[in-house]
N, C-alpha and C positions, 0 to 999 in steps of 0.2 A: 504494500500500499504506500502510496506516495504522500499525499497531504490529508491530514486528519484535523478536524475542527471540533472544538468544544464551545458551545454556547452556554453562557452562565458559568464561565470558568472560575470566577472568584467566589462563588457560593459553595455551600457544603457539598452538594452533589458533584459540582465541577471539580473541586479539589480532590474528591475521592476518585473520580474518573481519571484524573491525571495520575494519581498514585497507582491505580490498577493498570493503566497502560504501561507504566514503568515496571511494576512488579511482575507482570506477565509477559514482558518483552514483546509487546504488540508491535508488529512491523509498521512503524511510522518513520517516514523520512523527514517530514515537516509537520510540526504541530502548530496550529493557529488557534489562539485563545480569544474568545469574544465575550463582551459584557456591555453593560450600559455605559453611557458617556461618563458616569460618575466613577467607574472603576478603570476606564481606559487609561493606558499609560502605566499601570501597575506592572511590575516585573515579577514573574513567577518562574520557578525552576522546573525543568524537564530533562531527565538524564544528565544532570549537572550543568545544563546550559540555561542561560536566561532567555525567557520568552516574554515579549511585551504584549500585554493584553490590548486588544483592539476594540474600538467601538463597533458594535453590530450595526451594519448599514445594509441597504437594499442589495448592493453588489458584493457583499462580503464573501460569497461562496464561489466566486470565480476560481476555478482550478482546484476546488476542494473535492476529494474523492469520497470521503465519508465524514459524517458529523454526528455528534451527540448533542441533544438539546435538553437543557434543564434550566428554563428561564421562568 
């Protein structure tokens, strides 16, 4: 799998989804994290790397292969 997205990444379910992707070595090349404008810009960790949370917008899913929604 190339690009995986999590909507609601900064919430409890989103944080757990990130943890499970890491724990189970889910095949992700690129992880994109989305939230409301309030949480956009926050930095979260995935596999030891920083991932900046993006504001969810209408065109956010261009190039995304799979997504989890918890908003």
